[in-house]
N, C-alpha and C positions, 0 to 999 in steps of 0.2 A: 235701489239700483242708478240712481244717477251718479251720485257719488262713488258707489261700485265701478260703474264703469269710466270713470274718470283716473280713477288710481289704480286700478289693478294691474295694470303694465309701468309699476313703480318702478322704478331699477332697483330699490330694496327690494322688491319681491320677483326680480330675476338675475340679476348680474351675480356672478358668483363669487367675487368678493365679499358679497354679504349675506353668506350662505346659513351663518352660524345664526342670527337673529331671526332668518327666514324660519331654520328649523327649530327654534326656541318657540318663535310668536305663532307661528303657521301650522306649524304639520303636525305639532302634537294632540290625538282626538279626544276632543271633550277634558282640554287642559290647559292651563296654563301656570310657567313655572314662576312658583311665589315671588322670587325677587323681580319679576317685570312687570309685575303690578302690585307694590308695597300698599299695604292700607293706607287714605289719605289723611293726613293729620288733621284736618281745618275744610271745612265746606267747601267745593271749588279750587283745591288749589293749582297754584298756578304750576306751569310747568317745568319751571325753576326747580323748583320746590320738590316734584314728582321726580326726576331726574337727578337729584341730589340725592334723595333716598336710595336708589336704584344704585348711583355709584358706592353710597358708606355699607351696600352690602358687606359683612362677615366673610371672609373665602370662605368659612366651613358651611355657613346656607347657603352659599352659591355653586360649591359643590353637588352638595346635596342634593340640591334643584336641578339642577345639568344633569348629572348622571341618572336621575327619574327620565329625561328626555331622549338622555343618550344611545337609541338603541339602534340596530342596524346600521343600515347608511348613515345616520346622523354622527354615529361615534366616530370617525375621521375627521367629520368638519367641527364638533365640539370639544377634541382631545385639547387643543391647547387653549382653551376657556378654563379646562379644567388641568391643566399643566402648571398657566402663567395665568390668572386671573387679575391679578395687579397692573398687566399686562393689555389684557386681553377685554375686560371691563371698562376701561374709558373708550373702546372702539365700538363697543355693543352699545355705549350708553349716546356715541356720535352718531349713530346710524339711528336711534332711536330718534334724538334732537332732528336729525335731518327733513325722517321720515313724518315728525310732526309738521314740521313749518313747510312741506310741501302738502301732505294730505289734508290734514286736521285744520291746520293754523287758520287758512279762507275761512272756516264754513263753524270756526270755532264760536263766534258772537253769537249767530244761528241756534246752535247746539247748547250754549249756555243759556238761553232764552227759556228752552225745553228744559232744561234739569232743573232751573231755578224754581220755574212754576211747579216742578213734581215735588220740589224740597217743601214748599209752603203749601201744597195740599198734603201732602203727608205731616206736617206741623198743624192743622186745621185736624184733620184725621185723628191725632194724638190727640190733642184738644178737647175734643170733642166727644171720642169714644171712648179713648184708652188706649194705651201698647198694644192689648191683643188684637184690637180689632183693626189698629192701625197693621200691625204686621199680618193677620188675616186676610190685608187689600193690596197686599205686594206685589204677588206672583198666583198662580192658581200651584205651583209645585212649592207656595212655602203655606207651612201654616201651623198657628201657634195653638199650643196644647194646654189648656189653663190649668187641667188637673194634676197633669206631669212638671210643669214651669218646662216644656221642652218645645223648642223651634224643630220643625220636623221640614225638612228639605227634600224633596222626593225627585226624580228622575234624576239620579246622581249615577255615577259609573261604578260597575258592578265591584271593580275591582278596587274601590275605595278603601283605603286602610285604616282600622280604627274608626269604624263609620257611627259612633257615640261618642262625642267631644262634650266634655264639663267646661264651661265658658265664663264659672261661678269668678267673682274678681279681673275679667280681661275684657269687659264690656265687648259691645257690638257696633262694628260701623253699618248705615245700611248704605249704598250708593247707588244713586240711578244713574244708569248708564245708556247712551241710543245706540251700541253695536251689542246688547247683550241677549236681546230678540232673537228667537222666542224663549230662552231660557232665563233659569236664575244661576248665578254662580257665586260658588262659597268656599271662603279658604278659613281655615280654627288654624293653621300650621305655626309654631313656633319661630320667629320673634316677635311675628305681626300680632296685634289686634285683630281680632276676627272681624270678618267684613263676609254681607251680603250683597252682591251687584244683582240688579235684577232691570231690566227694560223698565225706561221712562216711559211714562203717560205720553199719549200723543207723539209716539214715534214716527206714529204713520203718516201724519202730517206734517212730520218734520220737512218734507225738501217739497211739498206741496197741498200747504195750509189748503184745512176742508174749507170749499165754500159756505156763505151762510144761506141758510131757506132765503129761496127767490122772492117770496113775500115782505120778509123781514127787511130781506136787502132793498126792496124796491122804498120799502116807506122811509127807513134811515139813510140809505146808501151804502154800498158796499162795504167799507172800514169801518163805518159805524158799526153795520152788525156784524161786520169780523172781532171786534174789539167786544160789544155786550157778548157773544159767544164764549171769548176766553175768558172774562169775568167769572166764569164761576169757583174760580180759584185767585185772592187778594193777588194785586199786581203792581207792581210798579209802572210807571210810564217806559221805563231803560228794558224792564223783559220783554213788555209786550211790543215796544219799538223793535226789540232784536226776532222776537216771532215772529213778526210779520213782515220782516225786512223794509221798515220805513225810518223817515226821519222824526227823532223823537219829540221835534218842536210839532210839525203832522201830527202825532198822534196825542199829545197831549192837547191840541185845540179839540180834538174830536171824541177825547173823556170830558174836558168842559162842559159841550155840549149834551151827553148821554147825563152827565149831572143834574144838568141843569131840567134835564127832561125827566129828572127823577127815576132814570133807568138805572143809574149807577151810584155810587157813593163812593165819597173818599174817607179816609182817618189816616194820621199820622202815627207810626212806630220807629222814634226813636229820630232819626233825620231822615228817613225814608215816607213818602206819602204813598200809600195802596188804596188803589180802587177797585171798588168789586163789586156784583151786581144784585140789586134790589129786586125787592119781591118784585115788584112791577115791569123791571126786566126780566125775571124768572117766568111772570103771567105772559110778557109778549112772545120769549121763545117758546112755550109751552106746545 
């Protein structure tokens, strides 16, 4: 709600000259035209990379996706995009970039911290328990059926065409999202790599981080107690600093104290140093 309250009156959502992107991104019930959200090609791709993929949408794919949304009052608004995609698509991309800069970019460092922690959590689940357990932990509507080797996604629109899709050879990309809650969203249409977008872990505390247990905070101090609570997933200093909205130098000093107390341990993976809670730290928070 804090983010929504600040941006619900954005000109992109209210001015008549931005109606095309509004009709495509806001109003279609339960779906988003595939070309507006191409499957990321790398973890945490930059906005320039994402928008370049949108700008490179083939005209035939764009018309297919727009026609699926051009119903009723939206038909007149979207007709220029159908008739002249080469001219109108760059304008659409410019609108998306402007909205990103005003509404998303200021909060992106905070969002990135939450997203990176989710990715590391899923990687640990994959290594510890295998792909089936990891997939079953994504969302209540996502279930891996081991016997049939099928990923079952519930809560889909009854109007979905061809609900059964074969993904052999096409891969599957998992994308945590701070905006997907409470549903999981799926895209399997060509030409993109199939993708499942699911609500990121900890999204409820994105704007107001959960307060640590009072007794632990009294013993360790509020910042160290919050850090210890976050170390259920191995994290870097930068990730923790973004999540807590604190300076990396201050977070680093607090992490060293937790390590010295035996409540956390650090390990190097490539060029990054990760901190994680020890059994002693788990016992303290239990």
